[in-house]
PATORSE-336956 format. One line per field, with one value per residue (C-alpha): residue number from 1; residue in one letter; chain; x, y, z. Coordinates in nm, 3 decimals. Layout:
<rs>
seq <- (NUM / ...)
type <- (a / ...)
mol <- (A / ...)
east <- (X / ...)
north <- (Y / ...)
up <- (Z / ...)
</rs>
This chain:
<rs>
seq <- (1 / 2 / 3 / 4 / 5 / 6 / 7 / 8 / 9 / 10 / 11 / 12 / 13 / 14 / 15 / 16 / 17 / 18 / 19 / 20 / 21 / 22 / 23 / 24 / 25 / 26 / 27 / 28 / 29 / 30 / 31 / 32 / 33 / 34 / 35 / 36 / 37 / 38 / 39 / 40 / 41 / 42 / 43 / 44 / 45 / 46 / 47 / 48 / 49 / 50 / 51 / 52 / 53 / 54 / 55 / 56 / 57 / 58 / 59 / 60 / 61 / 62 / 63 / 64 / 65 / 66 / 67 / 68 / 69 / 70 / 71 / 72 / 73 / 74 / 75 / 76 / 77 / 78 / 79 / 80 / 81 / 82 / 83 / 84 / 85 / 86 / 87 / 88 / 89 / 90 / 91 / 92 / 93 / 94 / 95 / 96 / 97 / 98 / 99 / 100 / 101 / 102 / 103 / 104 / 105 / 106 / 107 / 108 / 109 / 110 / 111 / 112 / 113 / 114 / 115 / 116 / 117 / 118 / 119 / 120 / 121 / 122 / 123 / 124 / 125 / 126 / 127 / 128 / 129 / 130 / 131 / 132 / 133 / 134 / 135 / 136 / 137 / 138 / 139 / 140 / 141 / 142 / 143 / 144 / 145 / 146 / 147 / 148 / 149 / 150 / 151 / 152 / 153 / 154 / 155 / 156 / 157 / 158 / 159 / 160 / 161 / 162 / 163 / 164 / 165 / 166 / 167 / 168 / 169 / 170 / 171 / 172 / 173 / 174 / 175 / 176 / 177 / 178 / 179 / 180 / 181 / 182 / 183 / 184 / 185 / 186 / 187 / 188 / 189 / 190 / 191 / 192 / 193 / 194 / 195 / 196 / 197 / 198 / 199 / 200 / 201 / 202 / 203 / 204 / 205 / 206 / 207 / 208 / 209 / 210 / 211 / 212 / 213 / 214 / 215 / 216 / 217 / 218 / 219 / 220 / 221 / 222 / 223 / 224 / 225 / 226 / 227 / 228 / 229 / 230 / 231 / 232 / 233 / 234 / 235 / 236 / 237 / 238 / 239 / 240 / 241 / 242 / 243 / 244 / 245 / 246 / 247 / 248 / 249 / 250 / 251 / 252 / 253 / 254 / 255 / 256 / 257 / 258 / 259 / 260 / 261 / 262 / 263 / 264 / 265 / 266 / 267 / 268 / 269 / 270 / 271 / 272 / 273 / 274 / 275 / 276 / 277 / 278 / 279 / 280 / 281 / 282 / 283 / 284 / 285 / 286 / 287 / 288 / 289 / 290 / 291 / 292 / 293 / 294 / 295 / 296 / 297 / 298 / 299 / 300 / 301 / 302 / 303 / 304 / 305 / 306 / 307 / 308 / 309 / 310 / 311 / 312 / 313 / 314 / 315 / 316 / 317 / 318 / 319 / 320 / 321 / 322 / 323 / 324 / 325 / 326 / 327 / 328 / 329 / 330 / 331 / 332 / 333 / 334 / 335 / 336 / 337 / 338 / 339 / 340 / 341 / 342 / 343 / 344 / 345 / 346 / 347 / 348 / 349 / 350 / 351 / 352 / 353 / 354 / 355 / 356 / 357 / 358 / 359 / 360 / 361 / 362 / 363 / 364 / 365 / 366 / 367 / 368 / 369 / 370 / 371 / 372 / 373 / 374 / 375 / 376 / 377 / 378 / 379 / 380 / 381 / 382 / 383 / 384 / 385 / 386 / 387 / 388 / 389 / 390 / 391 / 392 / 393 / 394 / 395 / 396 / 397 / 398 / 399 / 400 / 401 / 402 / 403 / 404 / 405 / 406 / 407 / 408 / 409 / 410 / 411 / 412 / 413 / 414 / 415 / 416 / 417 / 418 / 419 / 420 / 421 / 422 / 423 / 424 / 425 / 426 / 427 / 428 / 429 / 430 / 431 / 432 / 433 / 434 / 435 / 436 / 437 / 438 / 439 / 440 / 441 / 442 / 443 / 444 / 445 / 446)
type <- (x / x / x / x / x / x / x / x / x / x / x / x / x / x / x / x / x / x / x / x / x / x / x / x / x / x / x / x / x / x / x / x / x / x / x / x / x / x / x / x / x / x / x / x / x / x / x / x / x / x / x / x / x / x / x / x / x / x / x / x / x / x / x / x / x / x / x / x / x / x / x / x / x / x / x / x / x / x / x / x / x / x / x / x / x / x / x / x / x / x / x / x / x / x / x / x / x / x / x / x / x / x / x / x / x / x / x / x / x / x / x / x / x / x / x / x / x / x / x / x / x / x / x / x / x / x / x / x / x / x / x / x / x / x / x / x / x / x / x / x / x / x / x / x / x / x / x / x / x / x / x / x / x / x / x / x / x / x / x / x / x / x / x / x / x / x / x / x / x / x / x / x / x / x / x / x / x / x / x / x / x / x / x / x / x / x / x / x / x / x / x / x / x / x / x / x / x / x / x / x / x / x / x / x / x / x / x / x / x / x / x / x / x / x / x / x / x / x / x / x / x / x / x / x / x / x / x / x / x / x / x / x / x / x / x / x / x / x / x / x / x / x / x / x / x / x / x / x / x / x / x / x / x / x / x / x / x / x / x / x / x / x / x / x / x / x / x / x / x / x / x / x / x / x / x / x / x / x / x / x / x / x / x / x / x / x / x / x / x / x / x / x / x / x / x / x / x / x / x / x / x / x / x / x / x / x / x / x / x / x / x / x / x / x / x / x / x / x / x / x / x / x / x / x / x / x / x / x / x / x / x / x / x / x / x / x / x / x / x / x / x / x / x / x / x / x / x / x / x / x / x / x / x / x / x / x / x / x / x / x / x / x / x / x / x / x / x / x / x / x / x / x / x / x / x / x / x / x / x / x / x / x / x / x / x / x / x / x / x / x / x / x / x / x / x / x / x / x / x / x / x / x / x / x / x / x / x / x / x / x / x / x / x / x / x / x / x / x / x / x / x / x / x / x / x / x / x / x / x / x / x / x / x / x / x / x / x / x / x / x / x / x / x / x / x / x)
mol <- (A / A / A / A / A / A / A / A / A / A / A / A / A / A / A / A / A / A / A / A / A / A / A / A / A / A / A / A / A / A / A / A / A / A / A / A / A / A / A / A / A / A / A / A / A / A / A / A / A / A / A / A / A / A / A / A / A / A / A / A / A / A / A / A / A / A / A / A / A / A / A / A / A / A / A / A / A / A / A / A / A / A / A / A / A / A / A / A / A / A / A / A / A / A / A / A / A / A / A / A / A / A / A / A / A / A / A / A / A / A / A / A / A / A / A / A / A / A / A / A / A / A / A / A / A / A / A / A / A / A / A / A / A / A / A / A / A / A / A / A / A / A / A / A / A / A / A / A / A / A / A / A / A / A / A / A / A / A / A / A / A / A / A / A / A / A / A / A / A / A / A / A / A / A / A / A / A / A / A / A / A / A / A / A / A / A / A / A / A / A / A / A / A / A / A / A / A / A / A / A / A / A / A / A / A / A / A / A / A / A / A / A / A / A / A / A / A / A / A / A / A / A / A / A / A / A / A / A / A / A / A / A / A / A / A / A / A / A / A / A / A / A / A / A / A / A / A / A / A / A / A / A / A / A / A / A / A / A / A / A / A / A / A / A / A / A / A / A / A / A / A / A / A / A / A / A / A / A / A / A / A / A / A / A / A / A / A / A / A / A / A / A / A / A / A / A / A / A / A / A / A / A / A / A / A / A / A / A / A / A / A / A / A / A / A / A / A / A / A / A / A / A / A / A / A / A / A / A / A / A / A / A / A / A / A / A / A / A / A / A / A / A / A / A / A / A / A / A / A / A / A / A / A / A / A / A / A / A / A / A / A / A / A / A / A / A / A / A / A / A / A / A / A / A / A / A / A / A / A / A / A / A / A / A / A / A / A / A / A / A / A / A / A / A / A / A / A / A / A / A / A / A / A / A / A / A / A / A / A / A / A / A / A / A / A / A / A / A / A / A / A / A / A / A / A / A / A / A / A / A / A / A / A / A / A / A / A / A / A / A / A / A / A / A / A / A)
east <- (6.857 / 6.850 / 6.510 / 6.479 / 6.256 / 5.956 / 5.753 / 5.696 / 5.397 / 5.616 / 5.987 / 6.161 / 6.242 / 5.939 / 5.716 / 5.346 / 5.070 / 4.870 / 4.561 / 4.768 / 4.996 / 4.707 / 4.539 / 4.854 / 4.972 / 4.637 / 4.662 / 4.992 / 4.846 / 4.548 / 4.772 / 4.969 / 4.690 / 4.527 / 4.848 / 5.024 / 4.745 / 4.698 / 5.040 / 4.989 / 4.638 / 4.779 / 5.064 / 4.881 / 5.047 / 4.883 / 4.760 / 4.801 / 5.167 / 5.208 / 5.085 / 5.310 / 5.618 / 5.538 / 5.534 / 5.843 / 6.031 / 5.949 / 6.065 / 6.394 / 6.432 / 6.392 / 6.659 / 6.906 / 6.864 / 6.911 / 6.557 / 6.649 / 6.431 / 6.049 / 5.980 / 5.723 / 5.790 / 5.514 / 5.475 / 5.665 / 5.476 / 5.801 / 5.824 / 5.475 / 5.571 / 5.894 / 5.713 / 5.443 / 5.710 / 5.917 / 5.611 / 5.535 / 5.895 / 5.929 / 5.639 / 5.601 / 5.905 / 6.128 / 5.985 / 6.081 / 6.438 / 6.460 / 6.333 / 6.589 / 6.863 / 6.735 / 6.761 / 7.121 / 7.199 / 7.060 / 7.292 / 7.592 / 7.517 / 7.475 / 7.820 / 7.976 / 7.811 / 7.945 / 8.298 / 8.298 / 8.018 / 7.723 / 7.857 / 7.938 / 7.574 / 7.444 / 7.679 / 7.557 / 7.189 / 7.124 / 6.768 / 6.792 / 6.816 / 6.595 / 6.312 / 6.236 / 6.272 / 6.004 / 5.784 / 5.833 / 5.722 / 5.396 / 5.316 / 5.401 / 5.129 / 4.867 / 4.711 / 4.672 / 4.481 / 4.249 / 4.173 / 4.094 / 3.844 / 3.683 / 3.642 / 3.450 / 3.690 / 4.027 / 4.308 / 4.128 / 4.270 / 4.216 / 3.958 / 3.747 / 3.742 / 3.390 / 3.325 / 3.121 / 2.946 / 2.896 / 3.266 / 3.351 / 3.097 / 3.240 / 3.596 / 3.500 / 3.321 / 3.628 / 3.858 / 3.641 / 3.612 / 3.985 / 4.065 / 3.812 / 3.934 / 4.292 / 4.211 / 3.950 / 4.006 / 4.244 / 4.433 / 4.447 / 4.168 / 4.376 / 4.648 / 4.426 / 4.242 / 4.332 / 4.168 / 3.861 / 3.836 / 3.862 / 3.593 / 3.358 / 3.424 / 3.367 / 3.036 / 2.931 / 3.025 / 2.812 / 2.513 / 2.582 / 2.595 / 2.944 / 3.111 / 3.158 / 3.121 / 3.177 / 3.548 / 3.479 / 3.223 / 3.461 / 3.765 / 3.858 / 3.930 / 4.274 / 4.439 / 4.803 / 4.861 / 5.034 / 5.393 / 5.645 / 5.964 / 6.274 / 6.385 / 6.067 / 5.768 / 5.973 / 6.323 / 6.460 / 6.616 / 6.846 / 6.767 / 6.976 / 6.673 / 6.471 / 6.767 / 6.800 / 6.425 / 6.438 / 6.767 / 6.700 / 6.410 / 6.662 / 6.757 / 6.417 / 6.368 / 6.711 / 6.635 / 6.296 / 6.467 / 6.703 / 6.413 / 6.212 / 6.504 / 6.544 / 6.173 / 6.157 / 6.459 / 6.284 / 5.958 / 6.118 / 6.389 / 6.683 / 6.939 / 6.884 / 7.127 / 7.398 / 7.281 / 7.230 / 7.344 / 7.206 / 7.388 / 7.183 / 6.849 / 6.929 / 7.037 / 6.704 / 6.510 / 6.720 / 6.643 / 6.272 / 6.296 / 6.479 / 6.229 / 5.941 / 6.109 / 6.175 / 5.809 / 5.635 / 5.557 / 5.625 / 5.940 / 5.919 / 6.032 / 5.965 / 5.621 / 5.539 / 5.190 / 5.337 / 5.572 / 5.258 / 5.102 / 5.414 / 5.391 / 5.027 / 5.038 / 5.390 / 5.411 / 5.756 / 5.793 / 5.948 / 5.735 / 5.426 / 5.580 / 5.667 / 5.311 / 5.177 / 5.420 / 5.313 / 4.945 / 5.011 / 5.165 / 4.861 / 4.621 / 4.811 / 4.697 / 4.331 / 4.180 / 3.868 / 4.078 / 4.270 / 3.943 / 3.782 / 4.085 / 4.070 / 3.699 / 3.756 / 3.641 / 3.907 / 3.702 / 3.768 / 4.139 / 4.131 / 3.990 / 4.256 / 4.531 / 4.442 / 4.533 / 4.828 / 5.005 / 4.954 / 5.104 / 5.408 / 5.462 / 5.396 / 5.648 / 5.910 / 5.815 / 5.824 / 6.178 / 6.290 / 6.112 / 6.236 / 6.595 / 6.552 / 6.660 / 6.751 / 6.579 / 6.736 / 7.044 / 7.064 / 7.234 / 6.940 / 6.688 / 6.862 / 6.889 / 6.526 / 6.388 / 6.565 / 6.468 / 6.100 / 6.065 / 6.268 / 6.086 / 5.729 / 5.774 / 5.854 / 6.199 / 6.404 / 6.747 / 6.800 / 7.134 / 7.080 / 6.782 / 6.692 / 6.803 / 6.678 / 6.668 / 6.342 / 6.122 / 6.229 / 6.542 / 6.676 / 6.570 / 6.744 / 7.066 / 7.073 / 7.005 / 7.294 / 7.532 / 7.427 / 7.469 / 7.821 / 7.947 / 7.779 / 7.981 / 7.858 / 7.759 / 7.605 / 7.747 / 7.588 / 7.263 / 7.313 / 7.077 / 7.294 / 7.607 / 7.447 / 7.360 / 7.720 / 7.842 / 7.584 / 7.691 / 8.056 / 7.943 / 7.757 / 8.070 / 8.260 / 7.982 / 7.889)
north <- (-7.357 / -6.988 / -6.853 / -6.520 / -6.379 / -6.552 / -6.328 / -6.459 / -6.357 / -6.430 / -6.501 / -6.768 / -6.544 / -6.312 / -6.297 / -6.303 / -6.097 / -6.276 / -6.363 / -6.461 / -6.670 / -6.876 / -6.931 / -7.033 / -7.259 / -7.440 / -7.497 / -7.680 / -7.881 / -7.990 / -8.076 / -8.328 / -8.436 / -8.715 / -8.893 / -8.837 / -8.993 / -9.275 / -9.422 / -9.473 / -9.601 / -9.870 / -9.977 / -9.960 / -9.653 / -9.356 / -9.085 / -8.829 / -8.918 / -8.905 / -8.544 / -8.451 / -8.614 / -8.450 / -8.108 / -8.165 / -8.317 / -8.020 / -7.773 / -7.960 / -7.965 / -7.588 / -7.548 / -7.785 / -7.618 / -7.274 / -7.169 / -7.162 / -7.445 / -7.422 / -7.796 / -7.982 / -8.338 / -8.599 / -8.975 / -9.168 / -9.429 / -9.606 / -9.732 / -9.889 / -10.241 / -10.253 / -10.129 / -10.394 / -10.662 / -10.535 / -10.529 / -10.888 / -10.985 / -10.812 / -10.580 / -10.202 / -10.141 / -10.327 / -10.123 / -9.802 / -9.927 / -10.006 / -9.658 / -9.506 / -9.697 / -9.563 / -9.209 / -9.273 / -9.391 / -9.062 / -8.874 / -9.081 / -9.032 / -8.657 / -8.639 / -8.842 / -8.620 / -8.309 / -8.450 / -8.655 / -8.515 / -8.691 / -8.892 / -9.203 / -9.229 / -9.197 / -9.472 / -9.695 / -9.615 / -9.538 / -9.529 / -9.889 / -10.000 / -9.744 / -9.752 / -10.126 / -10.111 / -9.838 / -10.058 / -10.345 / -10.125 / -10.038 / -10.388 / -10.556 / -10.346 / -10.409 / -10.707 / -10.505 / -10.228 / -10.469 / -10.672 / -10.356 / -10.264 / -10.609 / -10.744 / -10.604 / -10.767 / -10.697 / -10.837 / -11.157 / -11.497 / -11.572 / -11.843 / -11.600 / -11.299 / -11.176 / -11.042 / -10.719 / -10.548 / -10.239 / -10.206 / -10.251 / -9.985 / -9.736 / -9.814 / -9.752 / -9.425 / -9.309 / -9.410 / -9.246 / -8.914 / -8.906 / -8.968 / -8.713 / -8.453 / -8.506 / -8.483 / -8.207 / -7.982 / -7.691 / -7.473 / -7.572 / -7.832 / -8.008 / -8.054 / -8.226 / -8.501 / -8.756 / -8.547 / -8.488 / -8.861 / -8.953 / -8.700 / -8.826 / -9.189 / -9.116 / -8.944 / -9.243 / -9.475 / -9.275 / -9.309 / -9.682 / -9.715 / -9.868 / -9.592 / -9.656 / -9.325 / -9.467 / -9.385 / -9.024 / -8.980 / -9.127 / -8.924 / -8.604 / -8.280 / -8.266 / -8.605 / -8.711 / -8.988 / -9.312 / -9.221 / -9.502 / -9.376 / -9.601 / -9.666 / -9.488 / -9.691 / -9.985 / -10.128 / -10.143 / -10.462 / -10.444 / -10.682 / -10.720 / -10.866 / -10.549 / -10.333 / -10.530 / -10.486 / -10.108 / -9.987 / -10.069 / -9.824 / -9.542 / -9.631 / -9.508 / -9.218 / -9.069 / -9.077 / -8.914 / -8.653 / -8.549 / -8.522 / -8.312 / -8.074 / -8.022 / -7.955 / -7.728 / -7.533 / -7.469 / -7.369 / -7.124 / -6.999 / -7.086 / -7.363 / -7.552 / -7.825 / -7.559 / -7.357 / -7.463 / -7.790 / -8.137 / -8.266 / -8.032 / -8.125 / -8.497 / -8.445 / -8.269 / -8.566 / -8.800 / -8.596 / -8.620 / -8.999 / -9.021 / -8.793 / -9.007 / -9.327 / -9.182 / -9.108 / -9.389 / -9.214 / -9.316 / -9.201 / -8.859 / -8.729 / -8.417 / -8.409 / -8.354 / -8.229 / -7.938 / -7.852 / -7.832 / -7.587 / -7.369 / -7.372 / -7.259 / -6.999 / -6.862 / -6.819 / -6.962 / -6.838 / -7.083 / -6.912 / -7.047 / -7.396 / -7.352 / -7.243 / -7.559 / -7.765 / -7.603 / -7.654 / -8.023 / -8.066 / -7.900 / -8.120 / -8.427 / -8.353 / -8.306 / -8.642 / -8.588 / -8.548 / -8.871 / -9.049 / -8.929 / -9.051 / -9.389 / -9.421 / -9.404 / -9.741 / -9.954 / -9.962 / -9.589 / -9.634 / -9.933 / -9.719 / -9.452 / -9.714 / -9.875 / -9.545 / -9.450 / -9.784 / -9.790 / -9.441 / -9.563 / -9.842 / -9.605 / -9.353 / -9.626 / -9.666 / -9.290 / -9.276 / -9.529 / -9.336 / -8.994 / -9.114 / -9.285 / -9.624 / -9.844 / -10.183 / -10.304 / -10.329 / -10.683 / -10.546 / -10.321 / -10.592 / -10.843 / -10.603 / -10.486 / -10.837 / -10.987 / -10.700 / -10.726 / -11.102 / -11.130 / -10.834 / -10.920 / -11.296 / -11.295 / -11.451 / -11.460 / -11.569 / -11.680 / -11.555 / -11.740 / -11.859 / -11.504 / -11.290 / -11.307 / -11.086 / -11.082 / -10.892 / -10.539 / -10.557 / -10.860 / -10.722 / -10.390 / -10.557 / -10.789 / -10.495 / -10.295 / -10.590 / -10.665 / -10.299 / -10.296 / -10.622 / -10.645 / -10.496 / -10.221 / -9.971 / -9.658 / -9.314 / -9.117 / -8.951 / -8.582 / -8.465 / -8.640 / -8.489 / -8.147 / -8.230 / -8.330 / -7.995 / -7.816 / -8.014 / -7.922 / -7.564 / -7.624 / -7.755 / -7.443 / -7.220 / -7.407)
up <- (-19.178 / -19.087 / -19.198 / -19.013 / -19.288 / -19.132 / -18.900 / -18.549 / -18.337 / -18.036 / -18.071 / -17.865 / -17.566 / -17.584 / -17.276 / -17.377 / -17.217 / -16.946 / -17.152 / -17.454 / -17.232 / -17.090 / -17.427 / -17.614 / -17.333 / -17.322 / -17.699 / -17.650 / -17.363 / -17.572 / -17.868 / -17.664 / -17.429 / -17.631 / -17.728 / -17.396 / -17.187 / -17.440 / -17.366 / -16.989 / -17.064 / -17.293 / -17.066 / -16.734 / -16.581 / -16.409 / -16.650 / -16.370 / -16.330 / -16.709 / -16.708 / -16.415 / -16.567 / -16.903 / -16.738 / -16.525 / -16.818 / -17.040 / -16.775 / -16.735 / -17.116 / -17.129 / -16.861 / -17.027 / -17.366 / -17.203 / -17.291 / -17.660 / -17.800 / -17.778 / -17.753 / -17.545 / -17.424 / -17.416 / -17.373 / -17.640 / -17.844 / -17.926 / -17.568 / -17.553 / -17.657 / -17.450 / -17.137 / -17.178 / -17.226 / -16.933 / -16.705 / -16.800 / -16.722 / -16.386 / -16.309 / -16.347 / -16.126 / -16.371 / -16.657 / -16.475 / -16.423 / -16.794 / -16.883 / -16.645 / -16.827 / -17.161 / -17.022 / -16.919 / -17.272 / -17.403 / -17.171 / -17.277 / -17.646 / -17.590 / -17.432 / -17.714 / -17.977 / -17.803 / -17.822 / -18.142 / -18.358 / -18.517 / -18.809 / -18.602 / -18.492 / -18.847 / -18.965 / -18.683 / -18.739 / -19.108 / -19.246 / -19.370 / -19.005 / -18.832 / -19.090 / -19.063 / -18.682 / -18.671 / -18.891 / -18.646 / -18.356 / -18.529 / -18.656 / -18.325 / -18.160 / -18.430 / -18.250 / -17.931 / -18.114 / -18.294 / -17.980 / -17.782 / -18.053 / -18.079 / -17.726 / -17.428 / -17.182 / -17.347 / -17.134 / -17.038 / -17.141 / -17.510 / -17.436 / -17.230 / -17.464 / -17.542 / -17.891 / -17.889 / -18.181 / -17.964 / -17.896 / -18.263 / -18.360 / -18.110 / -18.221 / -18.585 / -18.497 / -18.306 / -18.589 / -18.856 / -18.669 / -18.603 / -18.970 / -19.094 / -18.844 / -18.954 / -19.324 / -19.335 / -19.035 / -19.074 / -18.831 / -18.466 / -18.495 / -18.760 / -18.497 / -18.238 / -18.431 / -18.161 / -17.890 / -18.110 / -18.182 / -17.813 / -17.715 / -17.988 / -17.898 / -17.531 / -17.606 / -17.818 / -17.533 / -17.289 / -17.525 / -17.560 / -17.180 / -17.150 / -16.946 / -16.574 / -16.388 / -16.040 / -16.039 / -16.141 / -15.861 / -15.604 / -15.712 / -15.527 / -15.707 / -15.550 / -15.540 / -15.521 / -15.776 / -15.681 / -15.755 / -15.804 / -15.644 / -15.622 / -15.263 / -15.157 / -15.271 / -15.397 / -15.396 / -15.752 / -15.880 / -16.182 / -16.469 / -16.783 / -16.959 / -16.904 / -17.010 / -17.334 / -17.391 / -17.347 / -17.493 / -17.860 / -17.851 / -17.832 / -18.191 / -18.301 / -18.063 / -18.136 / -18.507 / -18.441 / -18.225 / -18.503 / -18.745 / -18.499 / -18.445 / -18.820 / -18.870 / -18.565 / -18.689 / -19.021 / -18.852 / -18.608 / -18.845 / -18.619 / -18.637 / -18.313 / -18.416 / -18.419 / -18.120 / -17.846 / -18.008 / -18.070 / -17.763 / -17.543 / -17.696 / -17.669 / -17.309 / -17.250 / -17.387 / -17.174 / -16.863 / -16.945 / -16.974 / -16.640 / -16.464 / -16.590 / -16.470 / -16.123 / -16.050 / -16.240 / -16.568 / -16.929 / -17.114 / -17.276 / -17.613 / -17.821 / -17.987 / -18.351 / -18.259 / -18.068 / -18.354 / -18.566 / -18.319 / -18.345 / -18.724 / -18.715 / -18.438 / -18.508 / -18.129 / -18.053 / -17.695 / -17.450 / -17.185 / -17.361 / -17.358 / -16.991 / -16.918 / -17.081 / -16.872 / -16.544 / -16.636 / -16.710 / -16.364 / -16.204 / -16.405 / -16.284 / -15.930 / -16.029 / -15.939 / -16.149 / -16.465 / -16.402 / -16.325 / -16.649 / -16.845 / -16.670 / -16.751 / -17.128 / -17.269 / -17.430 / -17.750 / -17.790 / -17.736 / -17.969 / -18.249 / -18.191 / -18.166 / -18.499 / -18.662 / -18.442 / -18.455 / -18.830 / -18.851 / -18.659 / -18.912 / -19.201 / -19.066 / -19.099 / -19.463 / -19.505 / -19.370 / -19.630 / -19.907 / -19.794 / -19.792 / -20.129 / -19.996 / -20.292 / -20.262 / -20.582 / -20.366 / -20.228 / -19.918 / -19.829 / -19.913 / -19.685 / -19.389 / -19.403 / -19.463 / -19.164 / -18.933 / -19.029 / -18.993 / -18.672 / -18.516 / -18.616 / -18.596 / -18.225 / -18.250 / -17.930 / -17.812 / -17.452 / -17.320 / -16.992 / -16.787 / -16.686 / -16.981 / -17.338 / -17.647 / -17.838 / -18.080 / -18.163 / -17.945 / -18.129 / -18.469 / -18.404 / -18.290 / -18.591 / -18.822 / -18.676 / -18.710 / -19.069 / -19.163 / -19.022 / -19.172 / -19.515 / -19.803 / -20.031 / -19.765 / -19.916 / -19.852 / -19.570 / -19.662 / -19.740 / -19.466 / -19.210 / -19.361 / -19.321 / -18.963 / -18.901 / -19.028 / -18.812 / -18.508 / -18.565 / -18.556 / -18.232 / -18.061 / -18.159 / -18.024 / -17.706)
</rs>
């Protein structure tokens, strides 16, 4: 993966000039802004805390990876459905405990990878398992996106939902602008279609008269968000049910993490899987998830949007990433910003979500295509079919009166078991074999 021939405007450890530093850092902040604030909006968490946790998580990531990987952490879409389910089961506090447990799993896996390498993980989570699970995540959220776009009082009981042509029109405008921006815009604007779509949708909502500005007027410029701190603002209560809801998500996010590290290595021209090592980058993601859970923010993972910014600007400096992180923390304490985010009509977010949740499902299909998964194989057909129907169909298994496995969690577990016990297992995909060799190198260097 060494590609030193590429010319960098700023290398990984280069310190930019003041004006350049501010401009490049703001670019990274804008690239992650739309998607990062969308997650807390959808799951009912504070957008201000999401920005703060995003910044703090990124700073901790830079420390853990020894300032060698220019990666920004933002709110993970993979956790949307589990957080909603966990909140329904035990409130937002339970969701935070589940996210904390997911972060601990990251740390444990990072330690195991450092000692034993990567091959065991790839055998446990091959594309035939991870791909369909990603599809389940996207499809399980499809109803939420459509309902946000269709009804003016999304969240009300089904019998009380009010159909709105205005909301549908705004959702379609938002969706159309986001798609067109993604397809036709080049350079930096091609990296922020979500933000462009949200701004356009918001402007359309203002014209249509469905934006409530009262919260913005009442908000202070400096405002401490409502942090959720265990043993501070609430007493945590452990729940196996919430843990079982959250942990299967790590199947997806770990796979995404490996993919991001490979792409980032090619963009920057350094082998980050070898040095500082995949175990360090996974530990960095895990720390971000834990930090988010300790203050009431969503789990954090590395962001493809920000990798795209690196590819365009060729400015790989971790100081630029750190600048974006510090700015995000500052923005989190600006009450007016949080109030503006909270005032975005759900129709706008519904239009964005139709695309984003579809992209999640499509990325699962892409994984299967990229790894040339053979569906003429009965084994692969059986595994994917069962995962899809169990996950999308809402199947559940009650372990006792308080603990149950359902949806994606149950589908992922069944997929893992089927992959392990069914005969005719395919050889490891070459890309994972390469990653294994790289990781062996990282253990000898670290």
